[in-house]
N, C-alpha and C positions, 0 to 999 in steps of 0.2 A: 503493499499500500504506500510507503514511503517512498518507492522509485517512480509512482505516479505524482504524489504531491510535490516532490521537488521540481521538476521541470513545469508543472502548472505555477507553481509560486515565482518561479524565475520568469516564466512568461509575463506574468501579471506585473512584476516589478518593472521588466523591460519595457512593457507596453505603457505602464504609468510613467516611466522616467522619459521615454522618448515621445509619447504623444501627450501626456500631462493634461492639463485643462484645456488646451485649445489645439485641436487636431489640423488646423489650417497651417500653424506654424511648423509642424512636423512635415506635413505635405509641400510646403514651399520650400523647406530646407533639402528635403529628399530630391525634389526637382532641381535644385540649386546644385547640389552634389552630382547630379546625373549630368545636367549641362556642363557643368565644369570638367567633369571626365571626357565628354563627347569632345568639347572644345580641345582640350589637351590632346586627345588622341589624333585630332587633325592638325596638331602643330601649333594651336594659338594659346599663349601663356595666359590662363584664365584663372590664376590663384587668387585674384583680387574679388572674384564674383561672390563667394560665400560670405566672408566678413561683413561686407555692408548690407547683404540682406539679413544676416542674423541680427545686426543692429535694428533695422528697420522693422523687422518682424517681432522682435522683442519690444518695440516701441508700441506697435499696433496690438499685441497681445495685452499689454498693460492698459493700455486705453480702453480695449474692448471689456477687460475685465473690471475695470473701475466704472464704466458706464453700465455694465451689466449689474453690478452691486447697487449702483444709484437706482436703477429701474426696478430691481427687487425690493429696495428700500421704500420707494414710492408706493408701490402695489401694497406691500406690507402695511403701510401707514394707513393707505386708503380703506384697507379692510378692517383695520383696527377700529378706525373711525366710524366705519358702517356698523360694526358689532356694539358699539357702546349704546346704551339706551339714551333716547332724547329725554331731557329734562324738561318740564314746561316751567314757564317762568313762574317763578315763584314771589309771593308778596313777603315785605319785610315784616 
């Protein structure tokens, strides 16, 4: 049983490490590495392609995560307001 759990655990770790929270970053970086390999194989020096894409995609991922959190916060706040009972105007 342990022989099966170890590869599954390693696979889950690698998926979480590579893909993480934003799968689009992983896809763009894999495509950037593939394009770099293709360009190098035809004789074009393309080592410079991956670092700027990594920086840009990190910024995009952070921006998306921040705005995703803001949207969830706004939805959560609205649902909390909707759940609160409405009080009638009370006289002093």
